[in-house]
ROLO-876873 format. One record per residue: x, y, z of N, C-alpha, C in turn; residue number from 1; residue in one letter. Coordinates in nm, 4 decimals, decimal comma. Example, Ala and Ser with C-alpha at 12.3 -4.5 7.8 and 13.67 -1.06 7.14 Angstrom:
<pts>
+----------+----------+----------+----------+----------+----------+----------+----------+----------+-----+------+
:    neast :   nnorth :      nup :   caeast :  canorth :     caup :    ceast :   cnorth :      cup : seq : type :
+----------+----------+----------+----------+----------+----------+----------+----------+----------+-----+------+
:   1,3190 :  -0,5690 :   0,7800 :   1,2300 :  -0,4500 :   0,7800 :   1,3200 :  -0,3300 :   0,7800 :   1 :    A :
:   1,2850 :  -0,2250 :   0,7080 :   1,3670 :  -0,1060 :   0,7140 :   1,2900 :   0,0030 :   0,7870 :   2 :    S :
+----------+----------+----------+----------+----------+----------+----------+----------+----------+-----+------+
</pts>
This chain:
<pts>
+----------+----------+----------+----------+----------+----------+----------+----------+----------+-----+------+
:    neast :   nnorth :      nup :   caeast :  canorth :     caup :    ceast :   cnorth :      cup : seq : type :
+----------+----------+----------+----------+----------+----------+----------+----------+----------+-----+------+
:   0,7431 :   2,1681 :   3,9030 :   0,7298 :   2,3282 :   3,8543 :   0,5713 :   2,3252 :   3,8649 :   1 :    X :
:   0,5119 :   2,4253 :   3,9473 :   0,3760 :   2,4488 :   3,9434 :   0,3150 :   2,4919 :   3,8320 :   2 :    X :
:   0,1792 :   2,5271 :   3,8187 :   0,1373 :   2,5693 :   3,6929 :   0,1436 :   2,6934 :   3,6978 :   3 :    X :
:   0,1484 :   2,7836 :   3,8026 :   0,1806 :   2,9292 :   3,7964 :   0,3097 :   2,9516 :   3,7508 :   4 :    X :
:   0,4118 :   2,8778 :   3,7782 :   0,5541 :   2,8926 :   3,7330 :   0,5579 :   2,8560 :   3,5950 :   5 :    X :
:   0,4917 :   2,7689 :   3,5490 :   0,5129 :   2,7299 :   3,4097 :   0,4433 :   2,8457 :   3,3355 :   6 :    X :
:   0,3216 :   2,9146 :   3,3691 :   0,2713 :   3,0206 :   3,2880 :   0,3669 :   3,1341 :   3,3077 :   7 :    X :
:   0,4300 :   3,1495 :   3,3997 :   0,5327 :   3,2751 :   3,4381 :   0,6508 :   3,2395 :   3,3159 :   8 :    X :
:   0,6758 :   3,1223 :   3,3364 :   0,8186 :   3,0843 :   3,2216 :   0,7744 :   3,0971 :   3,0847 :   9 :    X :
:   0,6298 :   3,0710 :   3,0580 :   0,6154 :   3,0843 :   2,9213 :   0,6039 :   3,2269 :   2,8976 :  10 :    X :
:   0,5443 :   3,3070 :   2,9696 :   0,5234 :   3,4496 :   2,9452 :   0,6680 :   3,5154 :   2,9388 :  11 :    X :
:   0,7695 :   3,4668 :   3,0393 :   0,8925 :   3,5306 :   3,0313 :   0,9694 :   3,4823 :   2,8830 :  12 :    X :
:   0,9461 :   3,3566 :   2,8446 :   0,9934 :   3,3423 :   2,6987 :   0,9595 :   3,4162 :   2,6053 :  13 :    X :
:   0,8114 :   3,4355 :   2,5901 :   0,7621 :   3,5187 :   2,4871 :   0,8005 :   3,6579 :   2,4847 :  14 :    X :
:   0,7689 :   3,7269 :   2,6042 :   0,8291 :   3,8424 :   2,6328 :   0,9605 :   3,8876 :   2,6010 :  15 :    X :
:   1,0512 :   3,8008 :   2,6448 :   1,2009 :   3,8041 :   2,6302 :   1,2352 :   3,7947 :   2,4921 :  16 :    X :
:   1,1574 :   3,7237 :   2,4115 :   1,1989 :   3,7142 :   2,2706 :   1,1266 :   3,8129 :   2,1845 :  17 :    X :
:   0,9987 :   3,8408 :   2,2142 :   0,9308 :   3,9264 :   2,1215 :   0,9912 :   4,0596 :   2,0957 :  18 :    X :
:   1,0537 :   4,1196 :   2,2146 :   1,1010 :   4,2615 :   2,2088 :   1,2257 :   4,2580 :   2,1100 :  19 :    X :
:   1,2906 :   4,1637 :   2,0534 :   1,3768 :   4,1829 :   1,9413 :   1,3039 :   4,2145 :   1,7972 :  20 :    X :
:   1,1657 :   4,1759 :   1,7959 :   1,1025 :   4,2138 :   1,6675 :   1,0246 :   4,3383 :   1,7100 :  21 :    X :
:   1,0249 :   4,4048 :   1,7997 :   0,9301 :   4,5135 :   1,8459 :   1,0207 :   4,6573 :   1,8106 :  22 :    X :
:   0,9913 :   4,7267 :   1,7160 :   1,0703 :   4,8319 :   1,6774 :   1,0503 :   4,9774 :   1,8013 :  23 :    X :
:   0,9538 :   4,9278 :   1,8758 :   0,9411 :   5,0501 :   1,9918 :   0,9886 :   4,9940 :   2,1108 :  24 :    X :
:   1,0413 :   4,8673 :   2,1120 :   1,1395 :   4,8367 :   2,2476 :   1,2384 :   4,9307 :   2,2622 :  25 :    X :
:   1,2680 :   4,9703 :   2,3685 :   1,3820 :   5,0376 :   2,4084 :   1,5088 :   5,0078 :   2,3458 :  26 :    X :
:   1,5425 :   4,8856 :   2,3496 :   1,6727 :   4,8329 :   2,3119 :   1,6792 :   4,8628 :   2,1446 :  27 :    X :
:   1,5701 :   4,8341 :   2,0637 :   1,5730 :   4,8603 :   1,9327 :   1,5597 :   5,0261 :   1,8986 :  28 :    X :
:   1,5067 :   5,0999 :   1,9911 :   1,5017 :   5,2418 :   1,9464 :   1,6218 :   5,3006 :   1,9826 :  29 :    X :
:   1,7048 :   5,2344 :   2,0622 :   1,8617 :   5,2801 :   2,0889 :   1,9383 :   5,2370 :   1,9635 :  30 :    X :
:   1,9309 :   5,0979 :   1,9441 :   1,9900 :   5,0553 :   1,8416 :   1,9727 :   5,1213 :   1,6932 :  31 :    X :
:   1,8596 :   5,1555 :   1,6766 :   1,7983 :   5,2277 :   1,5456 :   1,8546 :   5,3576 :   1,5458 :  32 :    X :
:   1,8698 :   5,4451 :   1,6522 :   1,9252 :   5,5718 :   1,6682 :   2,0681 :   5,5835 :   1,6558 :  33 :    X :
:   2,1339 :   5,4817 :   1,6910 :   2,2878 :   5,4460 :   1,6648 :   2,3050 :   5,4363 :   1,4919 :  34 :    X :
:   2,2228 :   5,3675 :   1,4515 :   2,2544 :   5,3380 :   1,2853 :   2,1803 :   5,4255 :   1,1838 :  35 :    X :
:   2,1008 :   5,4985 :   1,2711 :   2,0210 :   5,5930 :   1,1839 :   1,8969 :   5,5355 :   1,0979 :  36 :    X :
:   1,8351 :   5,4231 :   1,1563 :   1,7383 :   5,3639 :   1,0932 :   1,5901 :   5,3783 :   1,1987 :  37 :    X :
:   1,4975 :   5,4300 :   1,1382 :   1,3776 :   5,4427 :   1,2128 :   1,2815 :   5,2996 :   1,1973 :  38 :    X :
:   1,2549 :   5,2609 :   1,2904 :   1,1676 :   5,1310 :   1,2866 :   1,2815 :   4,9942 :   1,2889 :  39 :    X :
:   1,3980 :   5,0239 :   1,3309 :   1,4711 :   4,9170 :   1,3394 :   1,4204 :   4,8156 :   1,4233 :  40 :    X :
:   1,4623 :   4,6711 :   1,3974 :   1,4466 :   4,5569 :   1,4880 :   1,5664 :   4,4716 :   1,4708 :  41 :    X :
:   1,6153 :   4,4111 :   1,5803 :   1,7404 :   4,3343 :   1,5816 :   1,6859 :   4,1991 :   1,5078 :  42 :    X :
:   1,5708 :   4,1499 :   1,5210 :   1,5407 :   4,0265 :   1,4345 :   1,3961 :   4,0574 :   1,3822 :  43 :    X :
:   1,3691 :   3,9739 :   1,2646 :   1,2435 :   3,9522 :   1,2056 :   1,1319 :   3,8983 :   1,3100 :  44 :    X :
:   1,0094 :   3,9145 :   1,2777 :   0,9072 :   3,8401 :   1,3467 :   0,9374 :   3,6922 :   1,3230 :  45 :    X :
:   0,9728 :   3,6587 :   1,2058 :   0,9811 :   3,4960 :   1,1818 :   1,0937 :   3,4371 :   1,2600 :  46 :    X :
:   1,2041 :   3,5164 :   1,2784 :   1,3070 :   3,4807 :   1,3428 :   1,2820 :   3,4610 :   1,5042 :  47 :    X :
:   1,2043 :   3,5722 :   1,5436 :   1,1420 :   3,5710 :   1,6748 :   1,0498 :   3,4512 :   1,6965 :  48 :    X :
:   0,9687 :   3,4377 :   1,5969 :   0,8917 :   3,3075 :   1,6112 :   0,9546 :   3,1795 :   1,6301 :  49 :    X :
:   1,0528 :   3,1566 :   1,5393 :   1,1391 :   3,0367 :   1,5741 :   1,2120 :   3,0279 :   1,6893 :  50 :    X :
:   1,2555 :   3,1428 :   1,7275 :   1,3192 :   3,1362 :   1,8720 :   1,2227 :   3,0953 :   1,9790 :  51 :    X :
:   1,0985 :   3,1508 :   1,9721 :   1,0237 :   3,1201 :   2,0782 :   0,9752 :   2,9692 :   2,0790 :  52 :    X :
:   0,9365 :   2,9191 :   1,9500 :   0,9044 :   2,7735 :   1,9260 :   1,0235 :   2,6990 :   1,9846 :  53 :    X :
:   1,1329 :   2,7172 :   1,9584 :   1,2478 :   2,6529 :   2,0014 :   1,2654 :   2,6598 :   2,1762 :  54 :    X :
:   1,2388 :   2,7811 :   2,2222 :   1,2543 :   2,7902 :   2,3768 :   1,1356 :   2,7225 :   2,4286 :  55 :    X :
:   1,0084 :   2,7298 :   2,3740 :   0,9014 :   2,6645 :   2,4444 :   0,8955 :   2,5058 :   2,4230 :  56 :    X :
:   0,9696 :   2,4609 :   2,3106 :   1,0138 :   2,3326 :   2,3077 :   1,0977 :   2,2517 :   2,4231 :  57 :    X :
:   1,1983 :   2,3489 :   2,4317 :   1,2880 :   2,3120 :   2,5371 :   1,2412 :   2,3210 :   2,6657 :  58 :    X :
:   1,1315 :   2,4028 :   2,7032 :   1,0679 :   2,4060 :   2,8050 :   0,9791 :   2,2786 :   2,8243 :  59 :    X :
:   0,9097 :   2,2462 :   2,7153 :   0,8316 :   2,1420 :   2,7173 :   0,9244 :   1,9937 :   2,7572 :  60 :    X :
:   1,0192 :   2,0019 :   2,6885 :   1,1104 :   1,8665 :   2,7273 :   1,1699 :   1,8897 :   2,8600 :  61 :    X :
:   1,2085 :   1,9921 :   2,9250 :   1,2573 :   2,0091 :   3,0772 :   1,1423 :   1,9451 :   3,1498 :  62 :    X :
:   1,0193 :   2,0019 :   3,1066 :   0,8948 :   1,9551 :   3,2093 :   0,8667 :   1,8057 :   3,2200 :  63 :    X :
:   0,8984 :   1,7391 :   3,0826 :   0,8770 :   1,6076 :   3,0622 :   0,9738 :   1,5265 :   3,1468 :  64 :    X :
:   1,1002 :   1,5833 :   3,1440 :   1,2153 :   1,5078 :   3,2131 :   1,1940 :   1,5305 :   3,3596 :  65 :    X :
:   1,1450 :   1,6382 :   3,4179 :   1,1094 :   1,6622 :   3,5605 :   0,9973 :   1,5636 :   3,6035 :  66 :    X :
:   0,8809 :   1,5648 :   3,5115 :   0,7697 :   1,4602 :   3,5276 :   0,8259 :   1,3285 :   3,5545 :  67 :    X :
:   0,9215 :   1,2739 :   3,4631 :   0,9696 :   1,1511 :   3,4552 :   1,0399 :   1,1227 :   3,5921 :  68 :    X :
:   1,1351 :   1,2210 :   3,6518 :   1,1834 :   1,2019 :   3,7596 :   1,0798 :   1,1961 :   3,8745 :  69 :    X :
:   0,9965 :   1,2762 :   3,8847 :   0,8962 :   1,2675 :   3,9950 :   0,8263 :   1,1377 :   4,0067 :  70 :    X :
:   0,8017 :   1,0834 :   3,8713 :   0,7200 :   0,9723 :   3,8820 :   0,8048 :   0,8437 :   3,9189 :  71 :    X :
:   0,9388 :   0,8478 :   3,8888 :   1,0285 :   0,7412 :   3,9207 :   1,0388 :   0,7448 :   4,0781 :  72 :    X :
:   1,0351 :   0,8485 :   4,1433 :   1,0481 :   0,8580 :   4,2708 :   0,9290 :   0,8045 :   4,3564 :  73 :    X :
:   0,8164 :   0,7820 :   4,3051 :   0,7047 :   0,7377 :   4,3843 :   0,7214 :   0,5909 :   4,3810 :  74 :    X :
+----------+----------+----------+----------+----------+----------+----------+----------+----------+-----+------+
</pts>
């Protein structure tokens, strides 16, 4: 995976997760309107942080495995 692709993946992970704690994200605005709660979020910031850390750790593991395979083929 190229450095640009890794950066793109990291941004996707963070943006994909942070929206769950953003009360201004369209998804949360719609859910908040349905339940009648202003400032509704699907997850707390702490929950989102945990998800981001887990997802980034999984990416790191994937990159290590990919690197191992590339090294083995040399």
